[in-house]
Residue, then its C-alpha position, 0 to 999 in steps of 0.5 A: x957388946x952385950x948383944x954379942x954376948x948373948x949371941x955366942x952364948x947361944x951358940x955355945x948352948x946349942x953349938x956344944x949341945x949338938x956336938x955332944x949329941x952328934x959325938x955319943x951317936x957317933x960312938x954307936x955308929x961310927x960312920x958318923x965320926x969323922x972330919x966334920x964332927x971334930x971340926x964342928x967340935x972345934x969351932x964351939x969349942x973355941x966359941x966358949x974362949x970366945x964368950x969368956x974373952x967377951x964376957x971380960x971385956x964387958x965387965x971392964x967396960x960397963x958397969x954390968x955385974x954378972x954375979x959371982x956364979x956366973x963368972x964361975x960357970x963361965x970360967x969352969x967352961x973354959x977350962x972343961x974345954x982344956x981338960x977334954x983336950x988333955x985327956x984326948x990321947x989318953x982315952x983314946x978309944x973312948x974319945x967319942x964318949x970323952x966328947x960326947x958327954x963333955x959336949x953336953x956339960x959344956x952346954x949345961x954350964x952355959x945354960x946354968x950361967x945364962x940363968x944366973x944372969x941378972x937382967 
């Protein structure tokens, strides 16, 4: 279970960084926006929820103590996904910027959570 948590953590970090960079690039080059961008973004943001779920299961079923700040950064990443989704219609003309910076923010939160994990 711990290995799954580590693998999904890297998917969250790399995937959201790529999705965020792609969205920011698509803001400048509109031909890059479209279905594949939004599918990829959706998959890596769902991975955040999967990561939180696996983390909760780890906390319940093992003696590992993740630390309060590790849990905080994971929870904030999951909440950020919801905030991005809730603002998408209000910022329709800037949705690529919203998801671009949002994806990079989520990747940064995930890196920070990984750094705070005791070995």
